[in-house]
DSSP file (Angstrom, degrees, kcal/mol; ACC not computed):
  #  RESIDUE AA STRUCTURE BP1 BP2  ACC     N-H-->O    O-->H-N    N-H-->O    O-->H-N    TCO  KAPPA ALPHA  PHI   PSI    X-CA   Y-CA   Z-CA
    1    1 A M              0   0    0      0, 0.0    98,-0.5     0, 0.0     2,-0.4   0.000 360.0 360.0 360.0 139.6  -17.8   -3.5    7.3
    2    2 A T  E     -a   99   0A   0     96,-0.1     2,-0.6    95,-0.1    98,-0.2  -0.698 360.0-135.1 -90.4 134.0  -14.1   -3.8    8.0
    3    3 A Y  E     -a  100   0A   0     96,-3.0    98,-2.8    -2,-0.4     2,-0.4  -0.793  28.1-164.9 -85.7 123.2  -12.0   -6.7    6.6
    4    4 A R  E     +a  101   0A   0     -2,-0.6     2,-0.3    96,-0.2    98,-0.2  -0.880  17.0 151.7-115.0 141.6   -9.7   -7.9    9.4
    5    5 A L  E     -a  102   0A   0     96,-2.1    98,-2.4    -2,-0.4     2,-0.5  -0.972  41.9-117.8-155.9 167.7   -6.7  -10.2    9.1
    6    6 A V  E     -a  103   0A   0     -2,-0.3     2,-0.6    96,-0.2    98,-0.2  -0.975  28.2-153.0-109.6 124.9   -3.4  -11.1   10.6
    7    7 A A  E     +a  104   0A   0     96,-2.8    98,-2.6    -2,-0.5    20,-0.3  -0.894  16.5 179.0-103.6 120.9   -0.5  -10.5    8.3
    8    8 A R        +     0   0    0     19,-0.9     2,-0.5    18,-0.8    19,-0.2   0.547  69.2  59.5 -98.5 -10.9    2.5  -12.7    8.9
    9    9 A A  E     +E   26   0B   0     17,-2.1    17,-2.5    23,-0.1     2,-0.4  -0.984  63.0 163.5-119.4 122.5    4.7  -11.4    6.1
   10   10 A V  E     +E   25   0B   0     -2,-0.5     2,-0.3    15,-0.2    15,-0.2  -0.996  11.1 136.0-138.6 139.6    5.6   -7.7    6.2
   11   11 A G  E     -E   24   0B   0     13,-2.4    13,-2.6    -2,-0.4     2,-0.3  -0.988  35.3-136.1-168.8 178.5    8.3   -5.8    4.3
   12   12 A A  E     -E   23   0B   0     -2,-0.3     2,-0.3    11,-0.2    11,-0.2  -0.983  20.5-172.0-147.4 151.6    9.6   -2.9    2.3
   13   13 A E  E     -E   22   0B   0      9,-2.9     9,-2.6    -2,-0.3     2,-0.5  -1.000  23.4-153.4-149.6 142.2   11.8   -2.8   -0.8
   14   14 A V  E     -E   21   0B   0     -2,-0.3     7,-0.2     7,-0.2    -2,-0.0  -0.990  45.6-112.3-108.9 119.3   13.7   -0.4   -3.0
   15   15 A D    >   -     0   0    0      5,-2.8     3,-1.8    -2,-0.5    -2,-0.0  -0.234  16.5-135.4 -52.8 129.8   13.9   -2.0   -6.4
   16   16 A P  T 3  S+     0   0    0      0, 0.0    -1,-0.2     0, 0.0    -3,-0.0   0.788 107.5  54.3 -60.1 -26.4   17.5   -2.9   -7.1
   17   17 A E  T 3  S-     0   0    0      3,-0.1    -2,-0.1     1,-0.0     0, 0.0   0.586 115.8-119.0 -81.3  -9.8   17.1   -1.6  -10.6
   18   18 A G  S <  S+     0   0    0     -3,-1.8    24,-0.2     2,-0.2     3,-0.1   0.688  79.9 116.8  82.9  18.8   15.8    1.7   -9.1
   19   19 A Y  S    S+     0   0    0      1,-0.2    23,-2.0    23,-0.1    24,-0.4   0.817  72.2   8.6 -88.5 -33.4   12.4    1.7  -10.7
   20   20 A F  E     - F   0  41B   0     21,-0.3    -5,-2.8    22,-0.2     2,-0.3  -0.958  51.4-137.8-148.9 162.7   10.1    1.5   -7.7
   21   21 A L  E     -EF  14  40B   0     19,-2.7    19,-1.8    -2,-0.3     2,-0.3  -0.922  28.5-173.3-116.7 146.7    9.6    1.6   -3.9
   22   22 A E  E     +EF  13  39B   0     -9,-2.6    -9,-2.9    -2,-0.3     2,-0.4  -0.998  20.4 179.9-146.9 139.8    7.3   -0.8   -2.2
   23   23 A A  E     +EF  12  38B   0     15,-2.3    15,-3.3    -2,-0.3     2,-0.3  -0.995  30.7 149.4-130.8 133.3    5.8   -1.5    1.3
   24   24 A G  E     -EF  11  37B   0    -13,-2.6   -13,-2.4    -2,-0.4     2,-0.3  -0.968  31.0-151.6-158.0 172.4    3.5   -4.5    1.7
   25   25 A F  E     -EF  10  36B   0     11,-2.0    11,-2.2    -2,-0.3     2,-0.3  -0.983   6.5-161.6-147.5 157.1    2.1   -7.2    3.7
   26   26 A A  E     -EF   9  35B   0    -17,-2.5   -17,-2.1    -2,-0.3   -18,-0.8  -0.987  26.3-127.8-139.7 148.6    0.6  -10.7    3.1
   27   27 A E  S    S+     0   0    0      7,-2.3   -19,-0.9    -2,-0.3     2,-0.3   0.894  94.3  50.4 -62.5 -42.2   -1.6  -12.9    5.3
   28   28 A E  S >  S-     0   0    0      4,-2.3     3,-2.1     6,-0.2   -19,-0.1  -0.713  85.4-121.9-103.2 151.5    0.7  -15.9    5.0
   29   29 A I  T 3  S+     0   0    0      1,-0.3    -1,-0.1    -2,-0.3   -19,-0.1   0.768 112.7  59.3 -60.7 -27.4    4.5  -16.0    5.7
   30   30 A N  T 3  S-     0   0    0    -21,-0.0    -1,-0.3     1,-0.0     3,-0.1   0.360 124.1-102.0 -85.5   6.0    5.0  -17.3    2.1
   31   31 A G  S <  S+     0   0    0     -3,-2.1    -2,-0.1     1,-0.3    -4,-0.1   0.558  84.9 116.8  90.2   8.6    3.4  -14.2    0.7
   32   32 A S        +     0   0    0     -6,-0.1    -4,-2.3     3,-0.0    -5,-0.3  -0.337  44.5  45.1-101.5-176.3    0.0  -15.8   -0.1
   33   33 A G  S    S+     0   0    0     -6,-0.2     2,-0.3    -7,-0.1    29,-0.1  -0.529 112.2   4.5  81.6-150.6   -3.5  -15.1    1.1
   34   34 A F  S    S-     0   0    0     -2,-0.2    -7,-2.3    27,-0.1     2,-0.4  -0.530  79.1-175.1 -69.5 128.5   -4.7  -11.5    1.4
   35   35 A V  E     -F   26   0B   0     -2,-0.3    27,-0.7    -9,-0.2     2,-0.4  -0.986  19.2-177.4-132.8 136.6   -2.0   -9.2    0.0
   36   36 A M  E     -FG  25  61B   0    -11,-2.2   -11,-2.0    -2,-0.4     2,-0.5  -0.964   5.1-175.6-134.2 119.0   -1.6   -5.5   -0.2
   37   37 A L  E     -FG  24  60B   0     23,-2.7    23,-2.3    -2,-0.4     2,-0.6  -0.963   9.8-159.1-115.7 118.6    1.4   -3.9   -1.9
   38   38 A F  E     +FG  23  59B   0    -15,-3.3   -15,-2.3    -2,-0.5     2,-0.3  -0.860  26.1 172.8 -96.2 122.4    1.8   -0.2   -1.8
   39   39 A Q  E     +FG  22  58B   0     19,-3.0    19,-3.0    -2,-0.6     2,-0.3  -0.895  18.6 169.0-132.9 157.6    4.0    1.0   -4.6
   40   40 A C  E     -F   21   0B   0    -19,-1.8   -19,-2.7    -2,-0.3    17,-0.1  -0.965  41.3 -90.1-156.5 164.8    5.3    4.1   -6.3
   41   41 A C  E     -F   20   0B   0     -2,-0.3   -21,-0.3   -21,-0.2   -22,-0.1  -0.386  27.4-132.7 -71.7 153.5    8.0    5.0   -8.9
   42   42 A A  S    S+     0   0    0    -23,-2.0     2,-0.3   -24,-0.2   -22,-0.2   0.716  90.0  52.6 -79.3 -21.2   11.4    5.8   -7.6
   43   43 A E  S    S-     0   0    0    -24,-0.4    -2,-0.1     1,-0.1     3,-0.1  -0.723 102.8 -82.4-112.3 164.1   11.6    8.9   -9.8
   44   44 A E        -     0   0    0     -2,-0.3    -1,-0.1     1,-0.1    -2,-0.1  -0.237  59.4 -89.4 -59.2 151.4    9.2   11.8  -10.2
   45   45 A P        -     0   0    0      0, 0.0     2,-0.2     0, 0.0    -1,-0.1  -0.315  43.3-146.9 -61.9 144.1    6.2   11.2  -12.6
   46   46 A D     >  -     0   0    0     -3,-0.1     4,-2.1     1,-0.0     5,-0.2  -0.450  34.9 -86.5-101.7-178.1    6.8   12.0  -16.2
   47   47 A E  H  > S+     0   0    0      1,-0.2     4,-2.5     2,-0.2     5,-0.2   0.871 127.9  51.8 -58.2 -39.4    4.4   13.4  -18.8
   48   48 A Q  H  > S+     0   0    0      2,-0.2     4,-2.2     1,-0.2     6,-0.3   0.913 107.5  52.7 -66.0 -41.6    3.2    9.9  -19.7
   49   49 A D  H  >>S+     0   0    0      1,-0.2     5,-2.8     2,-0.2     4,-0.6   0.915 111.5  47.0 -57.3 -43.9    2.5    9.0  -16.1
   50   50 A V  H ><5S+     0   0    0     -4,-2.1     3,-0.9     4,-0.2    -2,-0.2   0.930 111.5  50.0 -65.6 -45.1    0.4   12.1  -15.7
   51   51 A R  H 3<5S+     0   0    0     -4,-2.5    -1,-0.2     1,-0.2    -2,-0.2   0.849 115.1  43.9 -60.2 -35.8   -1.5   11.4  -18.9
   52   52 A L  H 3<5S-     0   0    0     -4,-2.2    -1,-0.2    -5,-0.2    -2,-0.2   0.472 113.4-114.8 -90.7  -2.8   -2.3    7.8  -17.8
   53   53 A G  T <<5S+     0   0    0     -3,-0.9    -3,-0.2    -4,-0.6    -4,-0.1   0.737  83.3 121.5  75.1  21.1   -3.2    8.8  -14.3
   54   54 A M      < +     0   0    0     -5,-2.8    -4,-0.2    -6,-0.3     2,-0.2   0.019  33.6 107.5-102.8  25.0   -0.2    6.9  -12.9
   55   55 A D  S    S+     0   0    0     -6,-0.5    71,-2.4    -5,-0.2     2,-0.3  -0.208  74.1  51.4 -97.7  41.5    1.3    9.9  -11.3
   56   56 A T  B    S-I  125   0C   0     69,-0.3   -15,-0.2    -2,-0.2    69,-0.2  -0.876 100.4 -53.9-156.7-176.7    0.5    8.7   -7.8
   57   57 A H        -     0   0    0     67,-0.6    12,-2.6    -2,-0.3     2,-0.4  -0.249  50.0-144.2 -67.4 161.7    0.9    5.7   -5.4
   58   58 A C  E     -GH  39  68B   0    -19,-3.0   -19,-3.0    10,-0.2     2,-0.5  -0.960   5.6-154.3-127.6 144.0   -0.4    2.3   -6.6
   59   59 A L  E     -GH  38  67B   0      8,-2.6     8,-1.8    -2,-0.4     2,-0.4  -0.987  11.2-171.2-120.7 131.5   -2.0   -0.4   -4.7
   60   60 A V  E     -GH  37  66B   0    -23,-2.3   -23,-2.7    -2,-0.5     6,-0.2  -0.968   4.5-160.2-123.2 136.0   -1.8   -4.0   -5.8
   61   61 A T  E >   -G   36   0B   0      4,-2.3     3,-2.1    -2,-0.4   -25,-0.2  -0.512  40.5 -82.7-108.6-179.6   -3.7   -7.0   -4.3
   62   62 A A  T 3  S+     0   0    0    -27,-0.7   -26,-0.1     1,-0.3    32,-0.1   0.813 127.0  46.4 -54.8 -40.3   -3.1  -10.8   -4.5
   63   63 A D  T 3  S-     0   0    0     30,-0.3    -1,-0.3   -28,-0.1     3,-0.1   0.080 125.9 -96.7 -93.9  25.0   -4.8  -11.3   -7.8
   64   64 A Q    <   +     0   0    0     -3,-2.1     2,-0.2     1,-0.3    -2,-0.2   0.658  66.9 164.2  67.3  19.2   -2.9   -8.4   -9.4
   65   65 A G        -     0   0    0     28,-0.3    -4,-2.3    29,-0.0     2,-0.4  -0.501  19.2-167.1 -62.2 136.4   -5.8   -6.0   -8.9
   66   66 A T  E     +H   60   0B   0     26,-0.8     2,-0.3    -6,-0.2    -6,-0.2  -0.991  20.0 168.8-137.7 136.4   -4.4   -2.6   -9.3
   67   67 A A  E     -H   59   0B   0     -8,-1.8    -8,-2.6    -2,-0.4     2,-0.4  -0.994  22.7-138.2-146.7 143.0   -5.6    0.9   -8.5
   68   68 A Y  E    S-H   58   0B   0     -2,-0.3   -10,-0.2   -10,-0.2   -11,-0.1  -0.825  81.2  -1.1-104.4 139.3   -3.8    4.3   -8.5
   69   69 A G  S    S+     0   0    0    -12,-2.6    -1,-0.2    -2,-0.4   -11,-0.1   0.758  88.6 128.9  62.4  28.7   -4.3    7.0   -5.8
   70   70 A C        +     0   0    0     -3,-0.3    16,-2.8   -13,-0.2     2,-0.6   0.572  32.7 100.3 -98.2  -9.8   -6.9    4.9   -4.0
   71   71 A V  E     +B   85   0A   0     14,-0.2    14,-0.2    58,-0.2     3,-0.1  -0.672  40.5 177.0 -81.2 120.3   -5.6    5.0   -0.4
   72   72 A R  E     -     0   0A   0     12,-2.9    60,-2.1    -2,-0.6    61,-1.1   0.790  68.3  -1.5 -92.5 -34.1   -7.6    7.6    1.6
   73   73 A S  E     -Bc  84 133A   0     11,-1.6    11,-2.4    58,-0.2    -1,-0.3  -0.986  52.9-172.8-155.0 151.7   -5.9    6.9    4.9
   74   74 A A  E     +Bc  83 134A   0     59,-2.4    61,-2.3    -2,-0.3     2,-0.5  -0.903  11.6 176.9-145.6 114.1   -3.3    4.6    6.4
   75   75 A V  E     -Bc  82 135A   0      7,-2.6     7,-2.9    -2,-0.3     2,-0.6  -0.977  10.5-166.7-126.3 123.3   -2.7    4.6   10.2
   76   76 A L  E     +B   81   0A   0     59,-3.5     2,-0.6    -2,-0.5     5,-0.2  -0.930   9.1 178.2-110.6 110.5   -0.3    2.2   11.9
   77   77 A T  E >   -B   80   0A   0      3,-2.7     3,-2.2    -2,-0.6     2,-0.5  -0.950  68.1 -44.0-115.4 114.2   -0.7    2.1   15.6
   78   78 A G  T 3  S-     0   0    0     -2,-0.6    -2,-0.0     1,-0.3     0, 0.0  -0.562 125.3 -27.9  64.6-117.4    1.7   -0.3   17.3
   79   79 A N  T 3  S+     0   0    0     -2,-0.5    25,-3.6    -3,-0.0     2,-0.6   0.104 116.8 102.3-115.2  21.2    1.4   -3.3   14.9
   80   80 A V  E <   -BD  77 103A   0     -3,-2.2    -3,-2.7    23,-0.2     2,-0.5  -0.927  53.0-163.4-109.9 118.9   -2.1   -2.6   13.8
   81   81 A L  E     -BD  76 102A   0     21,-3.0    21,-3.0    -2,-0.6     2,-0.5  -0.885   2.3-167.9-103.5 125.4   -2.5   -1.1   10.3
   82   82 A R  E     -BD  75 101A   0     -7,-2.9    -7,-2.6    -2,-0.5     2,-0.4  -0.967   9.0-176.3-113.5 121.6   -5.8    0.5    9.4
   83   83 A V  E     -BD  74 100A   0     17,-2.7    17,-2.8    -2,-0.5     2,-0.5  -0.952  10.9-164.5-120.3 135.2   -6.3    1.4    5.7
   84   84 A S  E     -BD  73  99A   0    -11,-2.4   -12,-2.9    -2,-0.4   -11,-1.6  -0.983  13.7-162.8-119.5 130.0   -9.3    3.1    4.2
   85   85 A L  E     -B   71   0A   0     13,-2.9   -14,-0.2    -2,-0.5   -15,-0.1  -0.744  31.2 -97.6-111.5 155.0   -9.7    2.9    0.4
   86   86 A D    >   -     0   0    0    -16,-2.8     3,-2.4    -2,-0.3     4,-0.3  -0.593  34.0-137.2 -65.3 121.6  -11.7    4.9   -2.1
   87   87 A P  G >  S+     0   0    0      0, 0.0     3,-1.3     0, 0.0     4,-0.4   0.770  99.8  67.5 -56.1 -27.3  -14.8    2.8   -2.6
   88   88 A S  G 3  S+     0   0    0      1,-0.2     4,-0.3     2,-0.1     3,-0.2   0.664  96.5  56.2 -68.3 -14.4  -14.6    3.4   -6.4
   89   89 A A  G <> S+     0   0    0     -3,-2.4     4,-1.9     1,-0.2    -1,-0.2   0.522  80.1  92.2 -91.9  -7.1  -11.4    1.3   -6.5
   90   90 A L  H <>>S+     0   0    0     -3,-1.3     5,-2.3    -4,-0.3     4,-1.0   0.883  83.9  49.7 -60.7 -43.2  -12.8   -1.8   -5.0
   91   91 A D  H >45S+     0   0    0     -4,-0.4     3,-0.8     1,-0.2    -1,-0.2   0.939 111.9  48.6 -61.3 -46.5  -13.8   -3.5   -8.2
   92   92 A A  H 345S+     0   0    0     -4,-0.3   -26,-0.8     1,-0.3    -1,-0.2   0.835 115.5  45.0 -64.0 -31.0  -10.3   -2.9   -9.8
   93   93 A L  H 3<5S-     0   0    0     -4,-1.9   -28,-0.3   -28,-0.2   -30,-0.3   0.582 109.2-122.9 -87.5 -10.1   -8.7   -4.3   -6.6
   94   94 A G  T <<5 +     0   0    0     -4,-1.0     2,-0.3    -3,-0.8    -3,-0.2   0.814  67.6 131.6  71.6  30.4  -11.0   -7.3   -6.4
   95   95 A L      < -     0   0    0     -5,-2.3    -1,-0.3    -6,-0.2    -2,-0.1  -0.768  49.2-159.8-114.6 160.2  -12.1   -6.3   -2.8
   96   96 A E  S    S+     0   0    0     -2,-0.3    -1,-0.1     1,-0.2    -6,-0.1   0.674  76.4  53.3-108.1 -25.7  -15.5   -6.0   -1.2
   97   97 A D        -     0   0    0      1,-0.1    -1,-0.2    -7,-0.1   -95,-0.1  -0.927  60.0-153.9-118.2 136.2  -14.7   -3.7    1.8
   98   98 A P  S    S+     0   0    0      0, 0.0   -13,-2.9     0, 0.0     2,-0.5   0.605  81.5  71.3 -79.6 -11.2  -13.0   -0.3    1.7
   99   99 A D  E     -aD   2  84A   0    -98,-0.5   -96,-3.0   -15,-0.2     2,-0.4  -0.926  61.2-179.2-113.6 125.5  -11.7   -0.6    5.2
  100  100 A I  E     -aD   3  83A   0    -17,-2.8   -17,-2.7    -2,-0.5     2,-0.5  -0.961  10.2-168.9-123.6 136.8   -9.0   -3.1    6.1
  101  101 A E  E     -aD   4  82A   0    -98,-2.8   -96,-2.1    -2,-0.4     2,-0.5  -0.973  11.8-177.1-126.6 116.5   -7.5   -3.7    9.5
  102  102 A A  E     -aD   5  81A   0    -21,-3.0   -21,-3.0    -2,-0.5     2,-0.8  -0.954  21.2-148.9-120.1 125.2   -4.3   -5.8    9.6
  103  103 A V  E     -aD   6  80A   0    -98,-2.4   -96,-2.8    -2,-0.5     2,-1.0  -0.829  23.2-143.8 -86.8 116.5   -2.4   -7.0   12.6
  104  104 A L  E     -a    7   0A   0    -25,-3.6     2,-1.1    -2,-0.8   -96,-0.2  -0.721  20.8-178.9 -90.5 101.2    1.2   -7.1   11.4
  105  105 A E        +     0   0    0    -98,-2.6    -1,-0.1    -2,-1.0    -2,-0.0  -0.772  35.7 120.5-101.6  89.5    2.9  -10.1   13.1
  106  106 A A  S    S-     0   0    0     -2,-1.1   -97,-0.1   -97,-0.1   -95,-0.0  -0.916  70.2 -70.5-143.7 165.1    6.4   -9.8   11.8
  107  107 A P     >  -     0   0    0      0, 0.0     4,-2.3     0, 0.0     3,-0.3  -0.263  49.0-113.7 -57.9 149.8    9.9   -9.4   13.1
  108  108 A A  H  > S+     0   0    0      1,-0.2     4,-2.3     2,-0.2     5,-0.1   0.838 115.8  54.4 -56.0 -37.4   10.7   -5.9   14.5
  109  109 A E  H  > S+     0   0    0      2,-0.2     4,-2.1     1,-0.2    -1,-0.2   0.908 109.1  47.6 -66.1 -42.1   13.1   -5.2   11.7
  110  110 A D  H  > S+     0   0    0     -3,-0.3     4,-2.3     2,-0.2    -2,-0.2   0.915 113.0  48.6 -62.2 -44.5   10.6   -6.0    9.0
  111  111 A L  H  X S+     0   0    0     -4,-2.3     4,-2.7     1,-0.2    -2,-0.2   0.884 110.0  52.2 -64.8 -39.3    8.0   -3.9   10.7
  112  112 A A  H  X S+     0   0    0     -4,-2.3     4,-1.8    -5,-0.2    -1,-0.2   0.909 109.9  48.5 -64.8 -42.4   10.4   -1.0   11.1
  113  113 A Q  H  X S+     0   0    0     -4,-2.1     4,-2.2     2,-0.2    -2,-0.2   0.910 113.0  47.9 -63.7 -43.3   11.3   -1.1    7.4
  114  114 A F  H  X S+     0   0    0     -4,-2.3     4,-2.6     1,-0.2    -2,-0.2   0.933 110.2  52.3 -61.5 -46.4    7.5   -1.1    6.5
  115  115 A R  H  < S+     0   0    0     -4,-2.7    -1,-0.2     1,-0.2    -2,-0.2   0.831 113.3  44.9 -60.7 -34.1    6.9    1.8    8.9
  116  116 A Q  H  X S+     0   0    0     -4,-1.8     4,-0.6    -5,-0.2    -1,-0.2   0.856 117.6  41.9 -78.2 -36.0    9.6    3.8    7.2
  117  117 A M  H  X S+     0   0    0     -4,-2.2     4,-2.2    -5,-0.1     3,-0.4   0.857  98.5  70.4 -83.2 -35.6    8.7    3.1    3.6
  118  118 A L  H  X S+     0   0    0     -4,-2.6     4,-2.5     1,-0.3     5,-0.2   0.894 100.0  46.3 -55.1 -48.5    4.9    3.3    3.7
  119  119 A P  H  > S+     0   0    0      0, 0.0     4,-1.1     0, 0.0    -1,-0.3   0.863 110.7  54.6 -64.9 -31.4    4.7    7.1    4.2
  120  120 A R  H  < S+     0   0    0     -4,-0.6     3,-0.2    -3,-0.4    -2,-0.2   0.923 111.1  44.8 -62.6 -44.8    7.3    7.6    1.4
  121  121 A V  H >< S+     0   0    0     -4,-2.2     3,-1.5     1,-0.2    -1,-0.2   0.933 113.6  48.9 -64.6 -47.5    5.2    5.6   -1.0
  122  122 A L  H 3< S+     0   0    0     -4,-2.5    -1,-0.2     1,-0.3   -65,-0.2   0.653 105.5  58.4 -73.6 -14.4    1.9    7.3   -0.1
  123  123 A A  T 3< S+     0   0    0     -4,-1.1    -1,-0.3    -3,-0.2    -2,-0.2   0.406  84.0 116.6 -89.7   1.0    3.5   10.8   -0.4
  124  124 A Y    <   -     0   0    0     -3,-1.5   -67,-0.6    -4,-0.2     5,-0.1  -0.429  66.7 -10.5 -74.9 141.1    4.4   10.1   -4.1
  125  125 A G  B    S+I   56   0C   0    -69,-0.2   -69,-0.3    -2,-0.1     5,-0.1  -0.250 105.8  15.9  83.3-159.5    3.0   12.1   -7.0
  126  126 A R    >   -     0   0    0    -71,-2.4     3,-1.4     1,-0.1     4,-0.3  -0.218  63.9-132.4 -62.6 139.3    0.2   14.6   -7.3
  127  127 A E  G >  S+     0   0    0      1,-0.3     3,-1.5     2,-0.2    -1,-0.1   0.832 100.1  62.1 -63.4 -36.2   -1.1   16.1   -4.1
  128  128 A D  G 3  S+     0   0    0      1,-0.3    -1,-0.3     0, 0.0    -2,-0.1   0.603 104.2  49.9 -70.6  -8.1   -4.8   15.5   -4.8
  129  129 A A  G <  S+     0   0    0     -3,-1.4    -1,-0.3   -74,-0.1   -58,-0.2   0.370  87.2 106.9-107.5   2.3   -4.4   11.8   -4.9
  130  130 A R  S <  S-     0   0    0     -3,-1.5    -7,-0.1    -4,-0.3    -8,-0.1  -0.499  83.4 -92.3 -78.6 150.9   -2.4   11.5   -1.6
  131  131 A P        -     0   0    0      0, 0.0   -58,-0.2     0, 0.0   -59,-0.2  -0.286  25.2-134.6 -57.5 145.9   -4.2   10.0    1.4
  132  132 A V  S    S+     0   0    0    -60,-2.1     2,-0.4     1,-0.2   -59,-0.2   0.726  92.5  28.9 -73.3 -21.5   -5.8   12.6    3.7
  133  133 A H  E     +c   73   0A   0    -61,-1.1   -59,-2.4     2,-0.0     2,-0.4  -0.951  61.5 166.5-146.2 120.6   -4.3   10.9    6.7
  134  134 A V  E     +c   74   0A   0     -2,-0.4     2,-0.4   -61,-0.2   -59,-0.2  -0.988   9.1 165.7-130.9 122.9   -1.1    8.9    7.1
  135  135 A A  E      c   75   0A   0    -61,-2.3   -59,-3.5    -2,-0.4    -2,-0.0  -0.960 360.0 360.0-140.7 120.9    0.3    8.1   10.5
  136  136 A V              0   0    0     -2,-0.4    -1,-0.1   -61,-0.2   -58,-0.1   0.294 360.0 360.0-129.3 360.0    3.0    5.6   11.3
């Protein structure tokens, strides 16, 4: 079953310190409710990242549930984002459904920044952990 929501906060960020890139959305304008933050390091993975399995994109949810390399597909058509996750990551993320559909109701500039950043984040790291389908 697909989890459906309307996300009223949408954005993208390059960490001012230069450590990470992020694209995300939240159900409520104040950043609360259902949250998905797609993140990656700003630099290539190092040996420690590889050893720890952190050499790929990361997904963080509202309660700080975190999983690496778990996004199987992400398709943004208009303002509707459909994400499919590896079912084995659901417990770590605190989610029940691997399929999420979010209607992104945000200013055009925020949506454009998200649209630009999401593929960059999901293309990070080792190839075998990248989503099989990304379309924005």
